[in-house]
C-alpha positions as CSV (number, residue, x, y, z in Angstrom):
1,M,-13.1,-5.2,24.9
2,F,-9.4,-5.7,25.5
3,E,-9.3,-8.9,23.4
4,T,-11.0,-7.1,20.5
5,E,-8.4,-4.3,20.6
6,I,-5.5,-6.8,20.6
7,L,-7.1,-8.7,17.7
8,A,-7.5,-5.4,15.7
9,R,-3.9,-4.4,16.4
10,T,-2.6,-7.9,15.4
11,Q,-4.6,-7.8,12.2
12,F,-3.3,-4.4,11.3
13,A,0.3,-5.4,12.2
14,F,0.1,-8.4,9.8
15,T,-1.3,-6.2,7.1
16,V,1.3,-3.5,7.5
17,A,4.1,-6.0,7.6
18,Y,2.9,-7.6,4.4
19,H,2.4,-4.2,2.8
20,Y,5.9,-3.0,3.9
21,I,7.6,-6.1,2.4
22,Y,5.8,-7.2,-0.7
23,P,4.8,-4.1,-2.8
24,P,8.5,-3.0,-3.2
25,L,9.4,-6.5,-4.4
26,S,6.4,-7.1,-6.7
27,I,4.0,-4.7,-8.3
28,G,0.2,-5.3,-7.8
29,V,-0.2,-6.1,-4.1
30,V,-3.2,-4.1,-3.0
31,T,-2.8,-4.2,0.8
32,G,-3.0,-0.4,1.0
33,I,-6.7,-0.5,0.3
34,V,-7.2,-3.2,3.0
35,M,-5.3,-0.9,5.4
36,E,-7.6,2.0,4.7
37,F,-10.6,-0.2,5.3
38,E,-9.1,-1.4,8.6
39,F,-8.7,2.2,9.7
40,G,-12.4,2.6,9.2
41,T,-13.6,-0.6,10.7
42,N,-11.1,-1.2,13.5
43,W,-10.6,2.4,14.6
44,A,-13.8,4.2,13.6
45,T,-13.6,6.7,16.5
46,Y,-10.0,7.5,15.8
47,S,-10.8,8.0,12.1
48,T,-13.6,10.4,13.0
49,Y,-11.3,12.7,14.9
50,V,-8.3,12.6,12.6
51,G,-9.9,11.7,9.3
52,D,-9.7,15.3,7.9
53,V,-6.0,15.4,8.4
54,F,-5.0,11.8,8.0
55,G,-7.3,11.1,5.1
56,S,-5.6,13.5,2.7
57,A,-2.2,12.0,3.5
58,L,-3.6,8.5,2.7
59,A,-5.2,9.7,-0.5
60,A,-1.9,11.4,-1.6
61,E,0.1,8.2,-0.8
62,G,-2.3,6.1,-2.8
63,I,-2.2,8.4,-5.8
64,F,1.6,8.7,-5.7
65,A,2.1,5.0,-5.2
66,F,-0.3,4.2,-8.1
67,A,1.5,6.7,-10.4
68,L,4.9,5.3,-9.6
69,E,3.8,1.7,-10.0
70,S,2.0,2.3,-13.2
71,G,4.9,4.3,-14.6
72,F,7.4,1.6,-13.7
73,L,5.2,-1.1,-15.2
74,G,4.8,1.0,-18.4
75,V,8.6,1.2,-18.7
76,L,8.9,-2.5,-18.2
77,L,6.2,-3.5,-20.7
78,F,6.4,-0.9,-23.4
79,G,10.1,-0.3,-23.1
80,W,11.2,-3.9,-23.3
81,N,13.6,-3.3,-26.1
82,K,14.5,0.3,-25.2
83,V,16.0,-0.2,-21.7
84,S,19.0,-2.3,-20.7
85,P,18.6,-6.0,-19.7
86,K,19.6,-5.2,-16.1
87,V,16.3,-3.3,-15.7
88,H,14.4,-6.5,-16.4
89,F,16.8,-8.6,-14.3
90,R,18.0,-10.6,-17.2
91,I,21.7,-10.8,-17.9
């Protein structure tokens, strides 16, 4: 039992570290969905008790993150000639 808990925490720690570093640097990393699945599989009992409160916060974060990422990507792709070159990291 103890080894399973350590493995679950280690798995989630690697996922959170990857999610914390790479999505701000590059758009399209979908580790947030993996984290939500890990909540359900690794901590099913915890999710049962706090799911009503914590689930809405996860859903809002997913919607806001998707809206910001898609808006930013839209500016980069469709506004290529309308924004300054610094936005595209070209000098």
